[in-house]
N, C-alpha and C positions, 0 to 999 in steps of 0.2 A: 371441736371445741375453740371457744373465742376466747382468748386471754389477752388483758392489758396489763403494762405495768403500771405501778404508782395507784393501784386500787386493790382495796380489801375485798370488793366483790368481784366475781368472774361469772361470765354469762357461758352457759352450758346448754349446746342445743339438745331438745328433747321433743321429738315430734309426737309422741304418744300421749304425754300427761296433759292433763287440760290445766288453765291459768286457776289460781285461787285469787282472792281479794289482796294477800300480802304480795303475792307474784306480780301483780297487775301494779301495786304501788312500786315496788322495787323495779320493774321495768320502766316506769314514768322517771323514776329516779336516774336510771341509766340513760336514758333518752336526753334528760337534761345534761347529762355529764358528758356525753359525746357531742352534743351541739355546742356546749362551751368551748369545746377543743375543735370545732369545725370539722368533725367526723361524719362522713356520709354513712347513714345506717340502712344503705340500699341492699346489702348483701343480708340482711337479717330479715328482711321484708317477709311477710307470710310464713314465717315459722314461729313455731312456739319454743318458748325458752323458759328455763328455770335457773335459780342462781345457786351458787356454790360459795359458802363463805370460807376464806382462806384461813389457814391456821400457821400463825407465826412459830417457826423452829428454830434452835439454837446451834449453830455451825460448830461451836466450840465443843458441844457434848454428841453430836453426831458422830456415829461410828463409819460412815461413809464419807459424807461431804466435808472434807476436813479443809486444812489452809492450802494445800498442795491442789487439791480440786479446784478451790477456787482462783488460785494463781492461773491454772490452765483455762478456766472460762474467761478471766480478765486478759489474759495472752491472745486469745483466740476474738475476742469482743471488746476489744476496749471503749467502743462507743456507747457500751452500758454504763460508764461512770457519769456519763453527761459532761464531759470536759472536750466533746469533738471526737474526730477520727485521728486519734494518736497513733504512733507507731512505737513498737517496744524496742528500745535502744540495747537496755540491759534488763535480765532478770536474776534475782538473788545475788546480786553483786557484791563483793568483798569489799568494805571500805577500807582505808588506812586506820580508822579507828578500830577495826575489829570486827564491827557489826556488818550485817549483811541486808542491804537494801532491796526489798521486794521488787521493785521495778524502778527504771529510770524511763520515762514515756517521753516523746517529742512530737509537738505539733511543727510541721515544717512550714505551714501556712503563717503562723505567727510567730516562729522562731521561739517558742517556748519549751522548757525542759520541765517535766514535772517528776519530784522525787517522791515516790509512793512506799508508804509504810501500811501494813494490814494486820490489822488484831481483831482475833476474834473473840467475842465478849465485850465487856466493857473498856474504855480507854484508862489507862493508868499512867502515872507520870513517867515511868521508864520508856513507854512507847512514844509519849508526847517529845520527851528529849531526844530520843532516838530519832524521829522523824526531822525536827530541827537541825540536829547534827548532821543527817544527811544532806539536808538542802544547803547547810554551810560549807560542806566540804565539795559537794559539786560547783557551788557557785564559787568557790576559790579555783577550782580547775578550771571553770569555765565561765570567767567574770564579764563576758559580753554577751551571754545568754540572758534573756528572762527567765527567771525560777520560780517555780511554786512547790512548797510542801505540801503533801496531800496524805492526810491520815484516814484510813478505811477502818471501822468499826461496827460492831453490831449494835453497840450502845455508847452515844457520846455523852459523857457526864457533865454535870456542872462543874466539876473541878478541872475539866479541859478548858472550858471557858475562863475559868478563875486565872489558871496559867496564862492564857494567850492575853487576857486584859492586863496581866503585869507586866508583858512585855510592851505594852503600849502600842499595840497594832504594828510594830516595827518588823514583823516577818509576814510575808505574803503566805499564809497558809490556807488550804481548803480542807474541810472536814465533811467526809460523806458518810452517813449511817446507811449500814446494809441489811435490808431486811430479808431473811431467807423464808420464803412463804411454800406452804404445802397447799395445794388446790385440788382437791379429790385426789387421784392417782398420780397428779403431775406437781411439779417443782418448779420455782422460778425465784429469781432474783430481783430484788428492787433497790436501786442505789439512789440514796435521797441527799442532795447538797444541802447542807445547815449553815455552813459558815464559808465565806471566801472573801478573803482579805487580800486585795491588789497589791501588785508592786509595779513600779513605773518600769517599762522595758527600756533595755539599754541596746548596744550594738551586739552584732552577731560573730560567732566563729564558726568553723566547719567541724562537725562531728567525725571522729574516726570511723573511715568505712570499713566495711568487710565485704570483700569480693565473693559473689556467690554464683555467677552465670545467668544466662538469660532465662534457663528453665526454671528458675526459682520464681521468676515474675510469671512465667505462663502458667504454673500451677497454683497461683494465689487465686483463690475463689472471689469474684466481684470486682477485680482488676481489669478485666478483659477490654473494657472500652478505654480506660485510661492508658492501658498499655499500647492500644491502637494509635491513641494521639500520640504517645511517646515516639513510637517507631515511624510516624509520619513526621515528627519533627527530626528526629534522627536522618531520615532521607534527605529532608530539606537541607540540613547541614552538610551531608554528603555532595550534593548537587553543587553546593557552593564553594566547599572546599577542595581544590585541585588534588591535594595530597591526600595520603590515608587518614582517614578519620579515626580516632582513639576512642573506643566506646567500652565502657567498664561497668557492667550491672553489679552493682552494689546491694546491700540487703536492704537499706533504707532510700536507695535514689540509684539513678543511672547517670554516670558522669560520662560526660561528652567533650571531645577537646581535638587540638591540632596535634601535631607531632612532638611540640613543646610543653604544652599544659593544657590542663582541663579549663573550659570557659563557660560550659553549659551544663546544668544539672536538672535532670527531670525528676519529680515526686509523684508517682502516679498513686491516684486517691480511688478510695471506693466510690465516691460520690460522682464517678463519670467524668472528671476533668483530670489535668494534671498540672501541679505547680512547677513553674519553669523558673530557674534561677540564670541570669547570666551576669558575667563579669564586665564592666564596662569602665571607661575613662570618666572623669567628673565632667570634661567638656562636652561630652556626648549625652550626659544624663537628660538634658531637657528635650533634646531632639527626639530620642528614642522613647521617652515618656510620652511625648506627644502622638508619636506614630501608635502606640498602644492606645491611648486615649480615643484615637480616630476610630479604632476597631472595636470600642467598647469595654476595653479591658483597664482596670485601675491596678496599676504596679505598686509596690511598696519598696522601700531601700533599708539596707543593711550594709555592714563591713565586715570583711573577713579579717584574719590574723595579719595581713599584709595591708591592712586599711585601704584596700582596693573596694570600690564600689560594687555592690552586687544588687542587681534589680530583680525584684521577684513579683510574678504575677500568674494568675489561674488561665489555663488555656483549655478551650472546649472544642469539640470535634467541628462544630460549625465555625469556629473561627477560622481553622484551618482551610475549611472548604471554601469560605467567602473571601478570606482576606490572606490568601497564599503568599502573593506576590509581596505584600507588607511585611510579613513575616521573614520571607526569605531577605529582604533588604534588611531588617534587623539583625538577622543571623550573619549576613554577609558583614556587617558592622563590628560584630563582635568578633567574628574571626580576625579581621583586619587589625583590631586592638590587640588581639593576642598571638599575633604570629612571631 
């Protein structure tokens, strides 16, 4: 079976049934769709196809697919939300207000936190207020992060947009409509972003770490190449540092440091790269930035709690293979700054 998200028509392979005129017309429509998305249809050549119309169902009234089930899916596949490859910082976290935020998600590449509220059925004023309240509380606790309030619902009502308009777009909020679709004997979810009000990013602080051990990362599916990159960076750090290297495998990153302090953080990503954060001095920023630019890497900067500059950049395996000496020089400089 060939399934694609964001479509109400799904192509099902059927080797025995002959094409009808209607099926040919639908097939032409399908070809137009995949060509508009630059999808190569080579895997369906010479195969006879039929279409199955999907049926939208309500999770609010479903006996099996409830909110807990939906949370499990989102926790395992945050990329389905269309917000990037996010990490789950907390789930069903109790706030000081007494409410329970469904998710606090993080994008280490952009240093953004997402406060997520899920509602089955239609949006209502209480859930809208709750979403904004969670955003405000987390922003108060972490004032140097960029924050985005996110509400996910099966139906985003006009009243929601009316409430947001009253706030004069002063709150960065994302509204995602969830469509639960039954396709024959199969079931899929379609997340459609229908509102995105942007907030200007600020400086960064470090999220509290939870130590989990190396085995945690080894067991994470899809992180094999990124973990290999991280291990190679750790090996370079060990070769550059004469004393014992401090390595801490946390739930959301791997911290590497000297005997005194951590100075390098690794964020393995599913997309076969690792985001590297290094703590540097202001006077060394231009030199290290130039070195990274020379190997084809564009860094970004932010500050931690102590207002120390942190340089962040994506690192791929080919960077290590081609520019190992340059990277070792950068790591040596980082170590010297944090002795």
